[in-house]
N, C-alpha and C positions, 0 to 999 in steps of 0.2 A: 504494500500500500504506500509506504513512504517513497520507495523508488519510483513508482508510477507518478505520484504527485510531484516529486522533484523533477522528473524528466518533463512533465507537462509545464511546470513553472519555468524551467530553463528553456524550453522550446519557445515560449511566448514572452521572452524577456524584453523584447523591443516593442511590445504592444502597449499602447497608452494606458489601458485599464490596469496593467500590472503596476505601473508607476503610481497610480492613484491608490491601489490597494496597499502598496508598501508605505506610502505616506500616511495612510489611515491607520496602519497597524503600529507605527512607531509611538504615537501618543497613547494609544490603547495599552501597549506594553508598559510604558512608563507609568501610567496610571495604576495598572495592576501591581507593579512592583512597589509603588509608594503605598498603596492600600494594604498590601500584605505586610509591609514594614510597620505601618501604623497598628495593625492588628497584633503583631508580635510585640511591639512596644507596650501596648495597653495590657497585654496579658502578663508581661514580665515585670511591670511596675507594682510590686507588692508592698514595698517599703521605700524609705528614702535612699538607702544604699543602691538598690536596684534602679531607682529612678535616676540617680546620679550616673550610674554606668550607662544607662540608656542615653542620657543627655551627652555624655562624653562620646559615645559611639556616633551620635548624630553630628556632633561638632567635628569629629575626625572625618566622617564621610563627606561633609560639606566643605571642609577646609583643605583636605589633601586629595591626592589622586590615588590613594590607597584603595584597593579593591574591597568593596563591602563584605566580601566573603571572609577575608582575614579578620575584619572587625567582628563579624558574627562568630567566628571560631574563637577569638580571644574572649568574647563575652561568655561563650559556652564554657570555656576553661575556668573562668572566674566564678561561675555560678555555684560550684560546690563550696566555695569559701564564704558565701553569704548564707547566714543561718536564717531559715524560714521558721517562724513560730506558729 
């Protein structure tokens, strides 16, 4: 299924409708990534320490060109150190 869809997409790469679809999918993808980040941030903010880690992760993401995956991994490594009551 993937191979068929890829070959069809590649076959029609110069068609005007494909450019429109690509331009429409970019903001949709960004919106879904931001929404999922918001959901994860709301679920993880149980106390002030975890809220501070979330704020630090947001600041690092916005101010550096560091991949958000590394920030997510670092936040996951820090989570056992935070005591949840």
